[in-house]
N, C-alpha and C positions, 0 to 999 in steps of 0.2 A: 226316628223314622219319619219319612215324608208322608203326610196324609192330608185329607181335607182339601182345602182350596189351593194347594200348591200348584202353580201354573204348569210345572213340569209333569205332574201327575195328570192333570186335565189334558195336556197335550198328548201324553202317552195314550190315554184312554181314547181320544178322538182319532189320532193318527195311526196308532198300531192296532187298536181293537175295534175301530170304527163305531164307537159309542156316540150316539147323537148328543148334541148340546142339550136338547130337551130332556133326555134321559139323565144326563149328569145333573142338570138343574133340579129335577125331581128328587134324585138321590141326595143331593145336598140339603134339600128341605127336610128329608127324612133324617139325615145325619144330624141336622140342627135340633131335631126333636128328640134326640137321644137314642135313635134306633141302631147306632153302631157306626163304625168308620165307613167312609164312602165306598171302598171296594166291596165290603160285605153287604152294604145296602144294595148296590148294583146287582150282586149275585142273588141276594134274597128275593128281589123283585123280578128275577129272570131276565135282567138286562145284559148280563154277561154269563157265560157258561162257567162251569167249574174249571175247565182247562184255562179259560181266560183269567179267572181269578188266580190260578196258580201263576200265570204269566205276570199278573200285576204284583203279586208278592215277590216273585223273583226279581222283577224290575226294582221294587222298593228296596230289596236287600242290596242290589248293586249300587243304587243311588246313595243309600245310607252308608255303605262301605266306602264310597268315594269321598264322602264328607268328613 
């Protein structure tokens, strides 16, 4: 499964969900400290909604299936 610093995930977050670069950077720091995968950290800190989190997981499944 695609996670973390995969540029495709970052691009999806920024272009499809309008998550700011600053929010992604903060979430990556939290991810590095063991607080969970990037999408979960974004949701946990209120940077994406539950609906957006579902969209991320659906996107991840499509990307994973294509590989």
